[in-house]
C-alpha positions in Angstrom: -27.1 -12.7 7.7 -24.6 -12.9 4.8 -23.1 -9.5 4.0 -22.2 -8.6 0.4 -19.5 -6.2 -0.7 -20.4 -3.9 -3.5 -18.0 -2.0 -5.7 -19.0 1.3 -7.4 -17.2 4.0 -9.4 -18.5 7.3 -8.1 -20.5 8.8 -11.0 -19.6 12.3 -12.1 -23.2 13.4 -12.0 -23.6 12.2 -8.5 -20.5 14.1 -7.5 -21.8 17.3 -9.0 -25.2 17.0 -7.5 -23.8 16.2 -4.0 -21.3 19.0 -4.0 -23.9 21.6 -5.2 -26.8 20.6 -3.1 -25.1 18.8 -0.2 -27.9 16.3 -0.1 -27.5 12.6 0.5 -26.6 10.7 -2.7 -27.1 6.9 -2.7 -25.2 4.5 -4.9 -26.8 1.3 -6.0 -26.5 -1.3 -3.3 -24.8 0.7 -0.6 -25.7 0.7 3.0 -27.2 4.1 3.6 -27.9 5.3 7.2 -31.6 5.2 7.8 -32.9 7.0 10.9 -36.1 5.0 10.8 -34.2 1.7 10.8 -32.4 -0.3 13.5 -30.2 1.8 15.7 -27.5 -0.8 15.5 -27.1 -0.6 11.7 -23.6 0.4 10.6 -22.6 1.5 7.1 -18.9 1.4 6.0 -17.5 2.8 2.8 -14.1 1.7 1.5 -12.8 4.6 -0.5 -10.2 3.3 -3.1 -7.9 6.1 -4.4 -7.5 4.3 -7.7 -9.2 1.1 -9.0 -9.4 -2.3 -7.4 -8.4 -4.3 -10.5 -4.6 -4.8 -10.6 -4.1 -3.2 -7.3 -3.5 -5.9 -4.7 -3.0 -3.4 -1.9 -6.5 -2.0 -2.4 -7.9 -5.5 -2.9 -6.5 -6.4 0.5 -8.0 -3.3 2.0 -11.5 -4.2 0.8 -11.0 -7.8 1.8 -10.0 -6.9 5.4 -13.0 -4.5 5.9 -15.4 -7.1 4.3 -14.1 -9.8 6.6 -14.6 -7.6 9.7 -18.1 -6.6 8.5 -19.1 -10.2 7.9 -18.7 -10.9 11.6 -21.2 -8.2 12.6 -24.8 -8.7 11.4 -25.5 -5.0 11.6 -22.6 -4.0 9.3 -22.8 -3.2 5.6 -19.8 -2.5 3.4 -19.6 -0.5 0.1 -16.5 -0.1 -2.0 -16.2 3.1 -4.1 -13.4 3.5 -6.7 -12.2 7.0 -7.1 -10.0 6.4 -10.2 -6.5 7.4 -11.1 -7.0 11.2 -11.4 -5.8 12.5 -8.0 -7.4 15.9 -8.6 -10.8 14.1 -8.2 -10.0 12.3 -4.9 -10.9 15.2 -2.6 -14.2 16.1 -4.3 -15.2 12.5 -4.4 -14.3 12.0 -0.8 -16.3 15.2 0.0 -19.3 13.7 -1.9 -19.2 10.6 0.3 -19.1 12.6 3.5 -21.8 15.0 2.2 -24.1 12.1 1.5 -24.1 11.3 5.3 -24.7 7.7 4.3 -21.7 6.1 6.1 -20.7 5.8 9.7 -17.1 5.2 8.7 -15.0 5.8 5.6 -12.0 3.5 5.3 -9.1 4.2 2.9 -5.4 3.7 2.4 -2.9 6.1 0.8 -0.3 8.5 2.2 -2.2 11.4 0.7 -5.5 10.5 2.3 -4.9 12.0 5.8 -4.6 15.6 4.4 -7.6 15.1 2.2 -9.7 13.7 5.1 -8.6 16.6 7.2 -10.0 19.0 4.7 -13.2 17.1 4.3 -13.5 16.8 8.1 -13.5 20.6 8.4 -16.8 20.7 6.4 -18.3 17.5 7.9 -16.9 17.0 11.4 -19.2 14.2 12.3 -17.8 11.9 9.5 -15.4 9.3 10.9 -12.4 8.1 9.0 -10.1 5.1 9.3 -7.0 5.6 7.2 -4.1 3.1 6.6 -0.7 3.9 5.1 -0.8 7.5 6.3 -0.4 9.6 9.4 -2.2 12.5 11.1 -3.1 13.0 14.7 -5.3 15.3 16.8 -8.5 15.2 14.7 -11.2 13.5 16.8 -12.8 12.1 13.7 -9.7 10.5 12.1 -7.7 7.5 13.1 -4.6 6.6 11.1 -2.2 3.7 11.1 1.1 4.2 9.2 3.2 1.2 8.2 6.9 1.5 9.0 8.1 1.8 5.4 11.6 2.6 6.6 11.8 -1.0 7.7 10.0 -2.2 4.6 12.4 -0.4 2.2 15.4 -1.3 4.3 14.8 -5.1 4.0 14.1 -4.6 0.3 17.5 -2.7 -0.2 19.3 -5.4 1.8 18.2 -8.3 -0.3 18.7 -6.3 -3.5 22.3 -5.5 -2.6 23.1 -9.0 -1.6 21.8 -10.3 -4.9 23.7 -7.7 -6.9 26.9 -8.3 -5.0 26.7 -12.0 -5.6 26.9 -11.4 -9.3 24.7 -14.2 -10.7 22.8 -12.0 -13.1 24.0 -11.4 -16.7 25.3 -8.0 -15.4 27.7 -9.8 -13.1 28.9 -8.3 -9.8 27.3 -4.8 -9.5 27.4 -2.0 -6.9 24.3 -0.4 -8.3 20.6 -1.2 -7.5 17.5 0.4 -9.0 14.3 1.8 -7.6 11.4 2.7 -9.9 8.5 4.6 -8.4 5.1 5.6 -9.9 5.5 9.1 -8.6 7.5 11.1 -6.1 5.8 11.7 -2.7 7.0 12.6 0.8 7.3 9.0 2.1 9.2 7.9 -1.0 11.6 10.8 -1.0 12.3 11.1 2.8 11.8 7.5 4.1 11.8 4.8 1.5 14.5 5.8 -1.0 17.0 6.8 1.8 16.4 3.5 3.7 16.7 1.4 0.5 20.1 2.9 -0.2 21.2 2.8 3.5 20.6 -0.9 3.7 22.6 -1.5 0.5 25.5 0.4 1.9 25.7 -1.9 4.9 26.6 -4.6 2.4 29.2 -2.4 0.7 29.6 1.4 1.1 30.2 1.6 -2.6 26.5 0.8 -3.5 24.6 3.4 -5.3 20.8 3.7 -6.1 19.5 4.5 -9.5 16.1 6.2 -8.9 13.6 6.7 -11.7 10.0 7.9 -11.7 7.3 6.7 -14.2 5.1 9.8 -13.6 1.9 7.8 -13.0 0.8 4.4 -11.5 -0.3 2.6 -14.7 2.0 3.0 -17.6 3.7 -0.4 -18.0 5.4 0.6 -21.2 7.2 3.5 -19.5 8.0 1.2 -16.6 9.7 -1.2 -19.1 11.6 1.6 -20.7 13.0 2.9 -17.4 13.9 -0.6 -16.3 15.7 -1.5 -19.5 17.7 1.8 -19.3 18.6 1.0 -15.6 19.7 -2.5 -16.5 21.9 -1.2 -19.3 23.4 1.2 -16.8 24.4 -1.6 -14.5 21.5 -2.1 -12.1 21.2 -5.8 -11.6 18.3 -5.7 -9.2 15.3 -3.3 -9.2 12.7 -2.5 -6.6 9.4 -1.5 -8.2 6.9 0.7 -6.4 4.9 1.7 -9.4 1.4 0.2 -9.3 0.4 -1.1 -12.8 3.7 0.1 -14.3 5.4 -2.7 -12.3 4.2 -5.1 -15.0 6.6 -3.5 -17.4 9.5 -3.5 -15.0 9.0 -7.3 -14.4 8.8 -7.9 -18.2 12.1 -6.0 -18.8 13.9 -7.8 -16.0 12.6 -11.2 -17.3 13.9 -10.5 -20.8 17.3 -9.4 -19.6 17.9 -11.8 -16.7 17.8 -9.0 -14.1 16.0 -9.4 -10.8 13.0 -7.6 -9.3 12.2 -6.9 -5.6 8.4 -6.7 -5.1 6.7 -4.3 -2.6 3.6 -4.6 -0.5 2.4 -8.0 -1.6 3.8 -11.5 -2.3 5.0 -11.2 -5.9 7.0 -14.4 -6.3 4.3 -16.1 -8.4 4.1 -13.2 -10.8 7.3 -14.2 -12.6 9.0 -17.0 -10.8 12.8 -16.7 -10.9 12.6 -13.0 -11.8 10.9 -11.7 -8.7 13.6 -12.5 -6.1 12.2 -10.8 -3.0 8.9 -9.6 -1.5 8.8 -7.0 1.2 5.1 -7.0 2.2 2.5 -5.1 4.1 -0.3 -7.1 5.8 -2.9 -4.6 4.7 -5.7 -7.2 4.9 -4.9 -7.9 8.5 -4.6 -4.2 9.4 -8.0 -3.4 7.7 -9.7 -6.3 9.4 -8.4 -5.6 12.9 -8.9 -1.8 12.8 -12.4 -2.1 11.4 -13.3 -4.6 14.1 -12.0 -2.0 16.7 -14.4 0.5 15.1 -17.3 -1.9 15.2 -16.5 -2.7 18.9 -16.4 1.0 19.7 -12.7 0.9 20.7 -10.9 2.6 17.7 -9.0 5.5 19.2 -10.0 8.4 16.9 -7.6 11.3 17.1 -4.5 9.1 17.3 -1.9 8.0 14.8 -0.2 4.6 15.2 2.9 3.4 13.5 3.4 -0.4 13.1 6.2 -2.5 11.6 7.9 -5.8 11.6 7.7 -6.6 15.3 3.9 -5.8 15.2 3.4 -8.3 12.3 2.2 -5.7 9.7 5.4 -5.4 7.8 7.3 -8.5 6.7 9.5 -10.3 4.2 8.3 -13.6 2.8 11.0 -16.2 3.2 9.1 -19.5 2.9 7.8 -19.2 -0.7 9.3 -22.0 -2.9 9.8 -19.5 -5.7 12.0 -17.4 -3.4 14.0 -20.5 -2.3 14.5 -21.5 -5.9 15.5 -18.1 -7.1 17.9 -17.0 -4.4 21.0 -18.8 -3.1 21.1 -20.3 0.3 23.9 -17.9 1.3 21.9 -14.8 0.4 18.8 -16.2 2.1 20.7 -16.9 5.2 22.0 -13.3 5.4 18.5 -11.9 4.8 17.1 -14.2 7.5 19.7 -12.9 9.9 18.7 -9.3 9.2 15.0 -10.1 9.8 15.8 -11.9 13.0 17.7 -8.9 14.3 14.8 -6.6 13.6 12.1 -8.9 15.0 14.0 -9.4 18.2 14.7 -5.7 18.6 18.4 -6.2 18.3 18.3 -3.8 15.3 16.0 -0.8 15.7 15.6 1.2 12.5 13.2 3.9 13.6 10.4 5.0 11.4 
């Protein structure tokens, strides 16, 4: 049987009714549990803390779950978009659990484990599979956290190499930029420090100019921050700002600066401007972990951390746009770093 994936924004009226009455709420086209139906029927909800459009990391999440579901005739997949307002994520997640329509809720965001923990206290039978976050000990929650220390480190390494080479209009620079949508624990304690640490292995004089957009969608603000960074001497900018990344890339393109992309392959977005892509293989993670759930082998209650050696974090080296944009000398140095991490010669921790 061919399985379809449905995408729904959780209606405010449905949220209100569910929270007040705690009765099942069904969204059009979703796979609701039916006690009178086949015992093998499995319903999975993909909870998107944001929107799918323009969010490749969430598109990959849904694609991976859909791919796993398509291999099991009894599985049905529903995608629910929670929108950008983070204050609404917990009540909307609560609404999904209260509906008792899903055997599994899948999501991805560093903030989701804490939200799921709160929801689980009210609905302990609801199972969660959460990527890009970490919590352990709850028998209803499995998490897989990507080693973003490794991811940010390889981004900082390529950024510093390009800045040091001096082939941008800024010339040789000892400053690199990082623009984030918002501050959050993983950014402040893992990613930002690792980004700067890698740069200082190239030259101890490197500094990081860190700016925050304040949200995940304001491309205009992203462009303003990027232009100010470039004027201040940052030749290369890592952008981790969702939809605001568009403004960062535009500003870099107009000035001749370079951008390092995060989470997905960004070389084709603006060839020649995007000079590095430190990626997460979220589609693979979603696919494999959803399959484990469907096979009955997902170890709920545990938290796993995966990185470059596991194949879930990587840097794309074979894209022709990367080869065209970055000198062979810089590419060789980046390749050597990646080799050392993949073979275990260099262990960065997590």
